[in-house]
N, CA, C and O of each residue as an XYZ file, in Angstrom:
772
protein
N      18.348    -30.555     26.163
C      16.832    -30.193     25.774
C      16.466    -29.231     25.004
O      16.904    -28.104     24.769
N      15.732    -29.750     24.701
C      14.718    -28.718     23.295
C      13.664    -28.034     24.224
O      13.163    -28.604     25.194
N      13.381    -26.770     23.838
C      12.083    -26.352     24.506
C      11.313    -26.094     23.293
O      11.691    -25.923     22.135
N      10.210    -26.101     23.787
C       9.013    -25.918     22.825
C       8.959    -24.489     22.213
O       8.865    -23.624     23.084
N       8.986    -24.121     21.208
C       8.649    -23.096     20.662
C       7.213    -22.288     20.529
O       6.352    -22.737     19.773
N       7.010    -21.225     21.199
C       5.390    -20.613     20.883
C       5.107    -20.676     19.187
O       6.090    -21.028     18.536
N       3.918    -20.384     18.448
C       3.103    -20.277     18.021
C       2.751    -19.842     17.979
O       1.626    -20.008     18.451
N       3.160    -18.225     17.200
C       1.452    -17.140     17.807
C       0.196    -17.264     16.778
O       0.290    -17.437     15.563
N      -0.680    -17.172     17.335
C      -2.216    -16.736     16.816
C      -2.140    -15.592     15.669
O      -1.751    -14.427     15.588
N      -2.524    -16.232     15.119
C      -2.180    -14.875     13.689
C      -3.683    -13.978     13.659
O      -4.595    -14.310     12.901
N      -3.779    -12.851     14.559
C      -5.019    -11.844     14.493
C      -5.122    -11.239     13.407
O      -6.102    -10.529     13.181
N      -4.313    -11.372     12.689
C      -4.923    -11.006     11.099
C      -3.807     -9.036     11.102
O      -3.199     -8.367     11.937
N      -4.073     -8.955      9.967
C      -3.580     -7.333     10.082
C      -4.816     -6.861      9.528
O      -5.387     -7.673      8.799
N      -5.525     -5.433      9.740
C      -6.229     -5.048      9.653
C      -6.399     -4.743      7.613
O      -5.715     -4.036      6.874
N      -7.318     -5.427      7.381
C      -7.786     -4.931      5.858
C      -7.745     -3.211      5.408
O      -8.432     -2.236      5.714
N      -6.858     -3.379      4.746
C      -6.774     -1.809      3.962
C      -8.031     -1.405      4.047
O      -8.887     -2.266      4.248
N      -8.377     -0.181      3.930
C      -9.363      1.030      4.257
C      -9.089      2.063      3.848
O      -7.949      2.486      3.659
N     -10.418      2.786      3.593
C      -9.625      4.048      3.458
C      -9.460      5.157      4.762
O      -9.025      6.306      4.841
N     -10.057      4.169      5.752
C      -9.780      5.149      7.030
C      -8.741      4.544      7.741
O      -8.754      5.143      8.816
N      -7.472      3.361      7.793
C      -6.753      2.930      8.293
C      -5.384      3.626      7.109
O      -4.203      3.660      7.455
N      -5.878      4.121      5.735
C      -4.661      4.745      5.269
C      -4.059      6.043      5.471
O      -4.612      7.139      5.567
N      -2.964      5.770      5.517
C      -1.975      7.468      6.474
C      -1.914      8.390      5.180
O      -1.002      8.424      4.355
N      -3.290      9.258      5.189
C      -3.613     10.228      4.326
C      -2.203     11.056      3.791
O      -1.800     10.994      2.630
N      -1.543     11.841      4.882
C      -0.135     12.787      4.043
C      -0.950     13.970      3.222
O      -1.826     14.785      3.512
N      -0.128     13.598      1.944
C      -0.470     14.978      1.199
C      -1.480     14.325      0.133
O      -1.814     15.037     -0.813
N      -1.917     13.206      0.209
C      -3.066     12.821     -0.888
C      -4.757     12.753     -0.034
O      -5.609     11.865     -0.016
N      -4.718     13.828      0.463
C      -6.106     14.560      1.765
C      -7.544     14.067      0.078
O      -8.472     13.259      0.068
N      -7.003     15.072     -1.089
C      -8.330     15.125     -1.655
C      -8.112     13.949     -2.911
O      -8.982     14.024     -3.779
N      -7.235     13.047     -3.090
C      -7.193     11.456     -3.892
C      -8.482     10.702     -2.740
O      -9.525     10.120     -3.039
N      -8.034     10.933     -1.704
C      -8.941      9.930     -0.640
C     -10.289     10.434     -0.639
O     -11.289      9.719     -0.704
N     -10.282     11.703     -0.563
C     -11.979     12.426     -0.572
C     -12.835     11.660     -1.780
O     -13.941     11.121     -1.830
N     -11.596     11.926     -2.867
C     -12.793     11.516     -4.437
C     -12.952     10.235     -3.851
O     -14.167     10.049     -3.791
N     -12.319      9.207     -3.365
C     -12.623      7.568     -4.016
C     -13.619      7.926     -2.845
O     -14.735      8.096     -3.336
N     -13.627      8.076     -1.677
C     -14.279      8.083     -0.674
C     -16.012      8.438     -1.015
O     -17.056      7.953     -0.579
N     -15.673      9.642     -2.118
C     -16.865     10.234     -3.048
C     -17.474      9.702     -3.469
O     -18.662      9.546     -3.189
N     -16.715      9.126     -4.494
C     -17.084      8.089     -6.264
C     -16.774      9.473     -6.249
O     -17.862     10.032     -6.107
N     -15.658     10.540     -6.334
C     -15.922     11.691     -7.223
C     -14.870     11.294     -8.416
O     -13.735     11.743     -8.254
N     -15.080     10.576     -9.492
C     -14.481     11.258    -10.499
C     -14.757     10.198    -11.670
O     -15.435      9.189    -11.475
N     -14.025     10.592    -13.209
C     -14.989     10.003    -14.100
C     -14.715      8.626    -14.271
O     -14.009      8.174    -13.370
N     -15.033      7.864    -15.096
C     -15.191      6.685    -16.106
C     -13.479      6.244    -15.195
O     -13.577      5.529    -14.198
N     -12.602      6.536    -15.464
C     -11.239      6.486    -15.074
C     -10.220      7.144    -14.290
O      -9.670      8.198    -14.612
N      -9.950      6.332    -13.029
C      -9.004      7.038    -12.130
C      -7.844      6.825    -12.118
O      -7.595      5.843    -11.420
N      -6.736      7.400    -12.684
C      -5.298      6.296    -12.372
C      -4.414      7.066    -11.652
O      -4.203      8.265    -11.833
N      -3.768      6.162    -10.616
C      -2.960      6.390     -9.461
C      -1.222      6.169    -10.036
O      -0.781      5.332    -10.824
N      -0.677      7.008     -9.467
C       0.617      6.835     -9.898
C       1.612      7.043     -8.523
O       1.298      7.717     -7.542
N       2.856      6.312     -8.696
C       4.127      6.889     -7.373
C       5.082      5.317     -7.149
O       4.882      4.115     -7.323
N       6.064      6.102     -6.720
C       7.295      4.940     -6.304
C       6.374      3.764     -5.642
O       5.255      4.144     -5.298
N       6.639      2.601     -5.449
C       6.503      1.847     -4.603
C       6.449      2.016     -3.296
O       7.483      2.471     -2.806
N       5.345      1.739     -2.379
C       5.106      2.049     -1.035
C       4.746      3.220     -0.940
O       5.214      3.833      0.019
N       3.734      4.017     -1.936
C       3.662      5.070     -1.635
C       1.961      4.971     -1.154
O       1.314      5.973     -0.850
N       1.380      3.528     -1.155
C      -0.212      3.366     -1.119
C      -0.898      2.860     -1.858
O      -2.056      2.678     -1.481
N      -0.544      2.448     -3.109
C      -1.403      2.431     -3.815
C      -1.870      1.323     -4.353
O      -2.378      1.389     -5.472
N      -1.799      0.221     -3.739
C      -1.784     -1.325     -3.885
C      -3.300     -1.327     -2.358
O      -4.451     -1.728     -2.530
N      -2.740     -0.775     -1.085
C      -3.738     -0.304     -0.156
C      -4.874      0.202     -0.820
O      -5.888     -0.466     -0.620
N      -5.011      1.228     -1.583
C      -5.891      1.982     -1.547
C      -7.077      0.848     -2.675
O      -8.281      0.600     -2.608
N      -6.095      0.460     -3.522
C      -7.286     -0.478     -4.803
C      -7.713     -1.370     -3.698
O      -8.883     -1.643     -3.966
N      -7.383     -1.962     -2.605
C      -8.062     -3.349     -1.493
C      -8.557     -2.428     -0.793
O      -9.132     -3.089      0.072
N      -8.805     -1.010     -0.470
C      -9.586     -0.555     -0.205
C     -11.367      0.134     -0.688
O     -12.310      0.683     -0.118
N     -11.083     -0.232     -1.767
C     -12.282      0.342     -2.904
C     -12.653     -1.181     -3.512
O     -12.708     -1.304     -4.736
N     -12.900     -2.312     -2.664
C     -12.833     -3.479     -3.728
C     -14.294     -3.321     -4.532
O     -14.276     -3.799     -5.666
N     -15.474     -2.754     -4.131
C     -16.408     -3.067     -5.434
C     -16.090     -2.274     -6.647
O     -16.467     -2.822     -7.683
N     -15.503     -1.143     -6.797
C     -15.024     -1.071     -7.686
C     -14.217     -2.033     -8.851
O     -13.904     -3.148     -8.432
N     -13.877     -1.748    -10.153
C     -13.186     -2.678    -11.091
C     -12.033     -2.312    -11.106
O     -12.030     -1.206    -11.646
N     -10.730     -2.687    -10.738
C      -9.085     -2.338    -10.088
C      -8.125     -3.079    -11.152
O      -8.209     -4.261    -11.486
N      -7.391     -2.328    -11.513
C      -6.376     -2.716    -12.162
C      -5.057     -2.732    -11.396
O      -4.909     -1.560    -11.051
N      -4.076     -3.403    -10.971
C      -2.631     -2.865    -10.020
C      -1.532     -2.735    -11.055
O      -1.494     -3.635    -11.894
N      -0.482     -1.605    -11.152
C       0.710     -2.210    -11.770
C       0.602     -2.279    -13.334
O       0.963     -3.246    -14.006
N       0.094     -1.203    -13.784
C      -0.428     -1.134    -15.129
C       0.292     -1.476    -16.193
O       0.020     -2.102    -17.217
N       2.349     -0.387    -15.330
C       2.921     -0.813    -16.384
C       3.586     -2.533    -16.467
O       4.483     -2.857    -17.244
N       2.983     -3.376    -15.589
C       3.695     -4.946    -16.064
C       2.255     -5.972    -16.901
O       2.210     -7.193    -17.048
N       1.311     -5.010    -17.283
C       0.151     -5.640    -17.818
C       0.703     -6.566    -19.264
O       1.400     -6.041    -20.132
N       0.284     -7.890    -19.309
C       0.589     -8.390    -20.575
C      -0.260     -7.981    -21.409
O      -1.206     -7.370    -20.910
N      -0.258     -8.181    -23.226
C      -0.683     -8.055    -24.069
C      -2.270     -8.533    -23.887
O      -3.247     -7.938    -24.343
N      -2.273     -9.457    -23.297
C      -4.198    -10.407    -22.924
C      -4.286     -8.953    -21.629
O      -5.340     -8.372    -21.890
N      -3.896     -8.553    -20.956
C      -4.538     -8.035    -19.678
C      -4.452     -6.352    -20.532
O      -5.217     -5.502    -20.076
N      -3.947     -6.125    -21.188
C      -4.388     -4.626    -21.614
C      -5.492     -4.663    -22.343
O      -6.401     -3.834    -22.297
N      -5.424     -5.811    -23.162
C      -7.027     -6.165    -23.880
C      -8.021     -6.156    -23.032
O      -9.060     -5.630    -23.433
N      -7.999     -6.622    -21.888
C      -9.029     -6.671    -20.671
C      -8.931     -5.689    -20.280
O      -9.989     -5.760    -19.656
N      -8.480     -4.444    -19.986
C      -8.040     -2.945    -19.361
C      -9.225     -2.256    -20.569
O     -10.246     -1.599    -20.366
N      -8.596     -2.720    -21.850
C      -8.765     -1.636    -22.636
C     -10.591     -1.962    -22.907
O     -11.446     -1.100    -23.109
N     -10.760     -3.178    -22.844
C     -12.380     -3.571    -22.800
C     -13.113     -3.193    -21.988
O     -14.268     -2.785    -22.113
N     -12.349     -3.327    -20.904
C     -13.136     -2.804    -19.119
C     -13.321     -1.424    -18.899
O     -14.339     -1.058    -18.311
N     -12.254     -0.378    -19.392
C     -13.062      0.920    -19.476
C     -14.133      1.334    -20.508
O     -15.074      2.103    -20.316
N     -13.716      0.489    -21.957
C     -15.234      0.865    -22.931
C     -16.222      0.019    -21.864
O     -16.653      0.734    -20.959
N     -16.501     -0.895    -21.838
C     -17.700     -1.177    -20.983
C     -18.274     -0.032    -20.111
O     -19.371      0.525    -20.163
N     -16.871      0.212    -19.035
C     -17.214      1.008    -18.023
C     -18.103      2.361    -17.955
O     -18.992      2.794    -17.221
N     -16.982      3.070    -19.791
C     -17.362      4.045    -20.163
C     -19.230      3.802    -20.791
O     -19.822      4.857    -20.566
N     -20.082      2.863    -21.388
C     -21.217      2.458    -21.984
C     -22.166      2.416    -20.707
O     -23.351      2.702    -20.880
N     -21.717      2.079    -19.440
C     -22.363      1.352    -18.402
C     -22.064      2.672    -17.151
O     -22.146      2.527    -15.932
N     -21.790      3.639    -17.725
C     -21.116      4.815    -16.516
C     -20.929      4.516    -15.140
O     -21.428      5.064    -14.157
N     -19.685      3.026    -15.262
C     -19.356      2.594    -14.244
C     -17.250      3.247    -14.028
O     -16.605      3.971    -14.787
N     -16.929      2.750    -13.058
C     -15.870      3.322    -12.768
C     -14.723      2.107    -12.624
O     -14.806      0.919    -12.312
N     -13.595      3.000    -13.008
C     -12.255      1.970    -13.209
C     -11.181      2.628    -12.256
O     -11.131      3.856    -12.330
N     -10.454      2.114    -11.516
C      -9.425      2.612    -10.662
C      -8.020      1.382    -11.492
O      -8.168      0.224    -11.882
N      -6.893      2.174    -11.500
C      -5.584      1.736    -12.300
C      -4.745      2.685    -11.582
O      -4.830      3.888    -11.336
N      -3.527      1.338    -11.209
C      -2.414      2.178    -10.784
C      -1.592      1.768    -11.705
O      -1.933      1.025    -12.625
N      -0.038      2.376    -11.476
C       0.876      2.067    -12.161
C       2.185      3.050    -11.458
O       2.049      3.860    -10.541
N       3.484      2.701    -12.199
C       4.855      3.500    -10.828
C       4.931      5.074    -12.224
O       5.991      5.698    -12.187
N       4.232      5.399    -12.922
C       4.566      6.294    -13.666
C       3.962      7.067    -14.189
O       2.907      6.482    -14.439
N       3.853      8.591    -14.758
C       2.649      8.800    -15.565
C       2.270      8.099    -16.397
O       3.060      7.344    -16.964
N       0.697      8.144    -16.782
C       0.334      7.466    -17.948
C       0.959      7.376    -19.672
O       0.741      6.446    -20.449
N       1.843      8.728    -19.982
C       2.146      8.590    -20.631
C       3.732      7.896    -21.297
O       4.226      7.690    -22.406
N       4.160      7.688    -19.651
C       5.601      6.877    -19.757
C       5.303      5.191    -19.886
O       6.050      4.246    -20.140
N       3.938      5.282    -19.604
C       3.657      3.409    -19.721
C       4.003      2.796    -20.934
O       3.649      3.350    -21.975
N       4.932      1.252    -20.997
C       5.104      0.469    -21.722
C       3.968      0.110    -22.020
O       3.954     -1.092    -21.755
N       2.304      0.602    -22.686
C       1.585      0.113    -23.360
C       0.873      0.387    -24.821
O       1.540      0.695    -25.809
N       0.058      0.302    -24.833
C      -0.232      0.355    -25.966
C      -0.843      1.596    -26.263
O      -1.789      1.930    -25.549
N      -0.398      2.521    -27.398
C      -0.659      3.723    -27.223
C      -2.032      4.503    -27.337
O      -2.161      5.725    -27.260
N      -3.335      3.289    -27.596
C      -4.557      3.815    -26.917
C      -5.302      3.764    -25.688
O      -6.301      4.378    -25.312
N      -4.303      2.552    -24.946
C      -4.709      2.588    -23.840
C      -4.287      3.680    -22.748
O      -4.998      4.277    -21.940
N      -2.780      3.763    -22.997
C      -2.109      5.116    -22.444
C      -3.061      6.616    -22.511
O      -3.074      7.439    -21.596
N      -3.555      6.700    -23.337
C      -4.140      8.013    -23.786
C      -5.294      8.218    -23.302
O      -5.766      9.338    -23.109
N      -6.264      6.367    -22.886
C      -7.498      6.484    -21.941
C      -7.101      6.448    -20.719
O      -8.018      6.405    -19.900
N      -6.026      6.451    -20.299
C      -5.400      6.399    -18.882
C      -5.360      8.169    -18.778
O      -6.079      8.872    -18.067
N      -4.356      8.577    -19.661
C      -4.254     10.147    -19.661
C      -5.590     11.066    -19.328
O      -5.608     12.044    -18.580
N      -6.848     10.441    -20.163
C      -7.534     11.429    -20.099
C      -8.827     11.225    -18.981
O      -9.819     11.946    -18.882
N      -8.601     10.414    -18.445
C      -8.894     10.481    -17.030
C      -8.679     11.271    -16.025
O      -8.100     12.303    -16.364
N      -8.992     11.165    -14.592
C      -8.421     11.605    -13.306
C      -7.226     11.172    -12.865
O      -6.991     10.062    -12.388
N      -6.634     11.873    -12.996
C      -4.337     11.526    -12.292
C      -3.912     11.915    -11.306
O      -4.078     13.104    -11.033
N      -3.295     11.161    -10.519
C      -3.249     11.903     -9.356
C      -1.662     10.733     -9.010
O      -1.611      9.520     -8.805
N      -0.617     11.738     -9.076
C       0.710     10.881     -8.359
C       0.663     11.038     -6.576
O       1.057     11.935     -5.830
N       0.014      9.767     -6.330
C       0.199      9.967     -4.893
C       1.912     10.231     -3.989
O       2.972      9.663     -4.251
N       1.739     10.893     -3.307
C       2.970     11.416     -2.766
C       3.371     10.990     -1.548
O       2.462     10.946     -0.719
N       4.927     10.516     -1.007
C       4.956      9.608     -0.037
C       4.842     10.016      1.318
O       5.038     11.223      1.174
N       4.715      9.899      2.174
C       5.271      9.852      3.292
C       5.539     10.868      4.151
O       4.426     10.810      4.674
N       5.992     11.618      4.653
C       6.875     12.504      5.766
C       7.306     11.821      6.920
O       6.273     11.518      7.518
N       8.620     11.282      7.766
C       9.048     10.493      8.327
C       8.405     10.660      9.422
O       8.710      9.747     10.189
N       7.346     11.675     10.080
C       6.498     12.055     10.892
C       5.135     11.112     10.760
O       4.705     10.409     11.675
N       4.845     11.172     10.116
C       3.475     10.551      9.041
C       3.722      8.838      8.802
O       2.956      7.877      8.880
N       5.127      8.967      8.487
C       5.706      7.254      8.302
C       5.446      6.587      9.991
O       4.578      5.747     10.232
N       6.291      7.103     10.929
C       5.903      6.910     12.093
C       4.568      6.646     12.997
O       4.356      5.749     13.814
N       3.586      7.932     12.498
C       2.286      7.614     13.163
C       1.876      6.621     12.444
O       1.065      6.059     13.180
N       1.937      5.886     11.189
C       1.645      5.117      9.962
C       1.851      3.665     11.081
O       0.892      2.971     11.419
N       2.894      3.480     11.414
C       4.047      2.639     12.283
C       3.385      2.277     13.544
O       3.036      1.125     13.802
N       3.212      3.336     14.366
C       2.410      3.203     15.426
C       1.220      2.628     15.329
O       0.958      1.756     16.156
N       0.233      2.972     14.314
C      -1.290      2.626     14.023
C      -1.289      1.584     14.060
O      -1.822      0.900     14.933
N      -0.532      1.103     12.873
C      -0.881     -1.064     12.707
C       0.090     -1.028     14.286
O      -0.810     -0.992     15.126
N       1.040     -1.023     14.831
C       1.415     -1.703     15.797
C       0.496     -1.940     16.534
O       0.099     -3.078     16.781
N       0.006     -0.861     17.011
C      -1.558     -0.345     17.933
C      -2.748     -1.615     17.393
O      -3.308     -2.209     18.314
N      -3.032     -1.921     16.320
C      -3.912     -2.507     15.664
C      -3.465     -3.800     16.057
O      -4.304     -4.658     15.780
N      -2.237     -4.329     16.713
C      -2.077     -5.774     16.462
C      -1.601     -6.071     17.951
O      -1.177     -7.090     18.496
N      -1.853     -4.697     18.414
C      -1.651     -4.735     20.162
C      -0.084     -4.915     20.482
O       0.306     -5.553     21.460
N       0.643     -4.386     19.702
C       2.267     -4.603     19.821
C       2.766     -3.383     20.434
O       2.712     -2.266     19.921
N       3.433     -3.784     21.975
C       4.087     -1.946     22.346
C       4.836     -1.779     21.246
O       5.005     -2.726     20.477
N       5.315     -0.719     21.046
C       6.521      0.002     19.945
C       7.259      1.044     20.382
O       6.987      2.039     19.712
N       8.051      1.250     21.186
C       8.672      2.192     21.825
C       9.515      3.496     20.958
O       9.918      3.049     19.884
N       9.788      4.607     21.099
C      10.400      4.904     20.030
C      11.971      4.742     19.758
O      12.600      5.121     18.770
N      12.288      4.290     20.537
C      13.930      3.824     19.996
C      13.976      2.268     19.368
O      14.936      1.520     19.182
N      12.803      2.125     19.163
C      12.546      1.074     17.865
C      12.003      1.758     16.646
O      12.332      1.517     15.485
N      11.291      2.477     16.982
C      10.679      3.213     15.584
C      12.040      4.335     14.900
O      12.301      4.509     13.710
N      12.895      5.115     16.408
C      14.062      5.913     15.809
C      14.736      5.158     14.627
O      15.099      5.592     13.534
N      14.818      3.558     15.298
C      16.127      2.883     14.557
C      15.633      2.573     13.307
O      16.310      2.871     12.323
N      14.345      1.910     13.154
C      13.896      1.436     12.350
C      13.581      2.506     10.722
O      13.689      2.217      9.530
N      13.080      4.055     11.596
C      13.082      5.015     10.395
C      14.597      5.480      9.996
O      14.672      5.942      8.857
N      15.994      5.432     10.845
C      17.370      5.738     10.219
C      17.897      4.582      9.893
O      19.027      4.807      9.461
N      17.663      3.477      9.877
C      18.565      2.342      9.461
C      17.848      1.321      8.609
O      18.331      0.189      8.633
N      16.823      1.518      7.892
C      16.193      0.946      7.220
C      15.720      1.250      6.045
O      15.811      2.450      5.786
N      15.315      0.690      5.355
C      14.950      1.047      3.669
C      13.094      2.214      4.260
O      12.303      2.111      5.198
N      13.180      2.885      3.404
C      12.073      3.625      4.705
C      10.984      3.656      3.490
O      12.015      3.581      2.822
N      10.140      3.685      2.744
C       9.269      3.386      1.978
C       8.426      2.148      2.788
O       8.972      1.166      3.290
N       6.901      2.443      2.795
C       6.307      2.071      3.652
C       6.035      0.413      3.403
O       5.517     -0.276      4.281
N       6.318      0.044      2.517
C       5.917     -1.645      1.967
C       6.759     -2.231      2.932
O       6.450     -3.189      3.642
N       8.115     -1.469      2.937
C       9.313     -2.481      3.616
C       9.390     -2.190      5.398
O       9.949     -2.728      6.353
N       8.592     -1.162      5.206
C       8.089     -0.421      6.629
C       7.678     -1.728      7.394
O       8.206     -2.333      8.327
N       6.382     -1.973      6.554
C       5.669     -2.690      7.135
C       5.458     -4.022      6.868
O       4.438     -4.667      7.110
N       6.734     -4.492      6.228
C       7.127     -6.397      6.042
C       7.566     -6.275      7.389
O       7.017     -6.993      8.224
N       8.746     -5.241      7.856
C      10.026     -5.379      8.948
C       8.744     -5.182     10.369
O       8.939     -6.015     11.253
N       7.829     -4.452     10.576
C       6.993     -4.565     11.415
C       6.284     -5.781     11.578
O       6.235     -6.283     12.701
N       5.696     -6.356     10.561
C       4.985     -7.931     10.537
C       6.202     -8.894     10.961
O       5.962     -9.797     11.762
N       7.352     -8.748     10.506
C       8.621     -9.855     11.070
C       8.685     -9.250     12.003
O       7.493     -9.515     12.159
N       9.059     -8.279     13.369
C       9.240     -8.053     14.058
C       7.775     -8.332     15.248
O       7.873     -8.308     16.474
N       6.956     -8.493     14.740
C       5.766     -8.719     15.505
C       5.608    -10.302     15.650
O       5.174    -10.816     16.681
N       5.903    -10.849     14.801
C       6.038    -12.526     14.348
C       7.251    -12.920     15.140
O       6.906    -13.628     16.086
N       8.443    -12.733     15.099
C       9.467    -13.185     16.237
C       9.280    -12.858     17.655
O       9.646    -13.540     18.612
N       8.359    -11.173     17.688
C       8.552    -11.208     19.317
C       7.583    -12.585     20.029
O       8.061    -13.331     20.883
N       6.500    -12.689     19.612
C       5.274    -13.705     20.088
C       5.890    -15.267     19.750
O       5.300    -16.299     20.072
N       7.134    -15.223     19.071
C       7.301    -16.675     18.584
C       8.846    -16.872     20.178
O       9.146    -17.980     20.621
N       9.343    -15.881     20.557
C      10.280    -15.750     21.333
C       9.400    -15.389     22.277
O      10.160    -15.140     23.213
N       8.269    -15.185     22.681
C       8.150    -14.687     23.248
C       8.864    -13.553     24.257
O       8.790    -13.721     25.475
N       9.352    -12.737     23.862
C       9.893    -11.045     24.301
C       9.458    -10.234     23.895
O       8.954    -10.308     22.775
N       9.450     -9.147     24.578
C       8.922     -7.536     24.177
C       9.725     -7.309     22.993
O      10.814     -7.837     22.765
N       8.927     -6.244     22.040
C       9.947     -5.594     21.153
C      10.876     -4.570     21.789
O      10.476     -3.690     22.552
N      12.012     -4.726     21.463
C      12.980     -3.709     22.283
C      14.146     -3.390     20.904
O      13.956     -3.793     19.757
N      14.883     -2.894     21.183
C      15.855     -2.584     20.087
C      16.801     -3.540     19.863
O      17.325     -3.556     18.749
N      17.162     -4.414     20.757
C      17.838     -5.583     20.805
C      17.445     -6.759     20.105
O      18.116     -7.559     19.453
N      15.625     -6.686     20.494
C      14.934     -7.966     19.887
C      14.761     -7.241     18.248
O      13.932     -7.827     17.553
N      15.329     -6.270     17.718
C      14.937     -5.583     16.192
C      16.030     -5.979     15.596
O      16.039     -6.646     14.561
N      17.451     -5.429     16.477
C      18.535     -5.445     16.016
C      18.948     -7.508     15.796
O      19.803     -7.757     14.947
N      18.551     -8.285     16.277
C      18.691     -9.789     16.730
C      17.791    -10.071     14.568
O      18.423    -10.500     13.603
N      16.751     -9.764     14.571
C      15.562     -9.755     13.597
C      16.845     -9.443     12.081
O      17.149    -10.115     11.095
N      17.237     -8.220     12.561
C      18.015     -7.346     11.117
C      19.518     -7.844     10.722
O      20.136     -7.704      9.666
N      19.944     -8.574     12.140
C      21.357     -9.311     11.696
C      21.466    -10.102     10.716
O      20.666    -11.019     10.531
N      22.835     -9.772      9.676
C      22.689    -10.981      8.748
C      22.946    -12.766      8.561
O      22.631    -13.328      7.512
């Protein structure tokens, strides 16, 4: 006998905003974004999962370029032109990358412009801040998440926020489809090879 599987209704993950960004040691940067207190260009860099893309999506009214280290020659030209136009118009750009501007594999004139603006290295969250972020994301989904599950996730899995949030999404989906509470055995089912 085949049982019907529940298809979860997608309530959606809350859109990235400055309000739902877990600030950690990045308070000054977030305040500058909130106040739009920076020159023509603001360059953010850091390891994957530190929140660069979240912050870009949190300020959609600004012109943004993500992952500068991956820009093609055409995209580099577009960024160069966007910078010059923003300078003329008194507008602002936000650009992200995985390393400091001087180390980017970009044309020299673009590297110097990125480095001449305001540059912030995003600081990763502490374990307690990651715990708070996961609890807040679970709460936004009305998903109960107990200490045992959180402890396991933070000690047995990749600890960058991108991976942790992807795991939280998978756990939420799996628990809804299988009509089961989020527990450590359920988490281990998802993680089983």
